[in-house]
N, C-alpha and C positions, 0 to 999 in steps of 0.2 A: 633571849626572851624564853618564854618554852614555850614548848606545842601544846597547844589545849587540842586535847576529842575531843570528840561527841563519843556520850552515853548515854545504853537504856534506853529508855524510849524513843530520843532522839538519835536509835542508829537505825530506828526500824523507819526512821523517817522519811518519805520515799516524796520526789517533782514526780505529776504529771504533769506531759505535754500531751498535746495531739497530730501526732500525723496528721498530712491532709490531702496524702496523696491515697485513693481507699476509705475515709474517715478512719482510720482506725481511731480506737488512742493508743496508746504503748509508753509500758511508765518504765521515764527513764536508771537508771542505775539508782538503787539506797546508797541514804551517805552510808558509808562504813566508822570503822568505830580508827579503823586512822588514819582519816580525812579530817583535817585536822579545820579545824575555822576557826575565821580571817579576826588576829584582831581591829580593829577599831585603830584606827586611823586620826589622835588628835595633831596638828600642830601646834610649833609658840610660839612668839619673837620677842627673843631675849636682850636687842640691840638696846633697850636703854634702860640696862638690867646692871645697868655702868660697870662699878668695879664686882659687881656680885655675878656676872657673867659665867661665866667656869662650875660656882658654886646652882645656878641654874643648871649649869647641863648633868651638875653631875645629882642632880633632882631631884629629874624626870629619868635618868640610868635608872637611879634605883627606883622608881614604881618602874620601869622597861625589866628589872630585871623581877622584882617585887611575885607582879600579876600576867594573865594571857589576857585577857578579852578590849583591854587598850592598849593605846600602844605612842608614849610623846615621841615627834619630830619633832629635828630645830627648821620653821614654813621657808622655803626659798627666798630669792626675790624675787617678790612680786608679787610670791599668796599670801594671799590676807589668812591670820592665822586665827585659833582655832583663841585661845589665849596668849594675851600680849603680858610679858614681865618689867613694872618696871621699874627701878629705886630710887625712891624720895627718902624727907627729914623723920617719917613719919613712929611712927605702929608698925609692922607688918600685917597685913591684911589679904584676904580673898574678897576680892564682884565679881560669884555666879551668875553670869546672867542667867546660859540655859544646862546642864547636868555635858561639861565638857568645853564649858565658852564662858570664858570670860577673862578677870583680871587681877595680874597680881603685883602689888605690890611688896618689893625686900622694903621694908627701914627701916634702917640707920638706930634709929632710937632703941630695937632689942639691942644690934650689933655692937654697940653706943657701949653697952649697960652691961656683953657677953655672956651675950645668945650665940649659938653657931650659928652663922650661913646654911649650908648646909640644913641643918635639921629644918633652918625658917623656910625655904624651899621647897623640899622636898613636901614640910607641911603646908604652903600653898596652896601644890596643887592638888591634893588629900585634899582643900576646900572645890575643886573646880571639879576634880575626880567624883568631888556629890558627899563626900565626909565629915559631918558637922567638929566640932569643938568636943572632947568627952576630958573637962576641969571640973577637979581633979584630977588628978591620978596619975603613975608613975612612968619614967624614962619610957620602959617599955611599949608605952605605946606613944606612937608617933603624934594623936593626933592630939593628947594632954599642951601640947605646946608647950608655956610659959609656966604654966603650974606644975612638970619634971623638973624649973632650978637651969640653971646656966653652966653648972656640974652638969646634965645632959645633954649628948652627943649625939644620940643613937636617932640617924637619917632615917631606923627604914621601918617602918607597916607593920603592926602582928599580924598574928593569921587572923582575925577579927578585922580590921581594917580590910588585908587583902581580899577576903571575902569581899563581905560585902562589894568594893568598888568592884572584882567581878560582874556579881551582879545586877550591878548598876550598869554593867557595858552586855552581860549575859551573852550576847553568842550574835553568831551572825541568823538564826531561825526564829529569835524572840524578837526581836520590829527591831521600830525605835527604840532613841532613849526618850528614856521621862527624864521630862522639866523640872526641873527645880529652881526653892522658890529664890524671887532674883534681892537682892542685897548685902549687907556688907557682912562677910564676917573678920570681928579680925580677931586675930588675938590678943 
């Protein structure tokens, strides 16, 4: 995972704390350009993804390699996951509830038609990260989904898709992540 650093105006921001002894305000050390922003950690539960488990893990790893502001990690035993991943016999789809939360279905219908399981996984996780479908689209666009055809096996987001996810999860000082419209995104 890349290390994201504060730049420009953010580097000038500082936190102010009050010293209770003497009642004087003391400025905390400002964040520097070398201080990395912490990624927002999202957990996923792929226990129900059946034969697609390794594709789900690889799709999450691709997002971790591609963006700094968010990191996808497998949920630990007993931990409630942000993202639940299931296998079924339908078409792949994502049901986001809020940004970074929802359910992904890795549908066997698309796999049976010849679509790449890792691309499907990365694409559907992209919906949970706030990205819409971009159809029709070229193979170089992960969010073009099925319109790129079965010959397309590219599981990587392009620069615009990466930038959109970075913006969606925009760093430690940006505040809480915005909500996305709840609904089904079918590819």
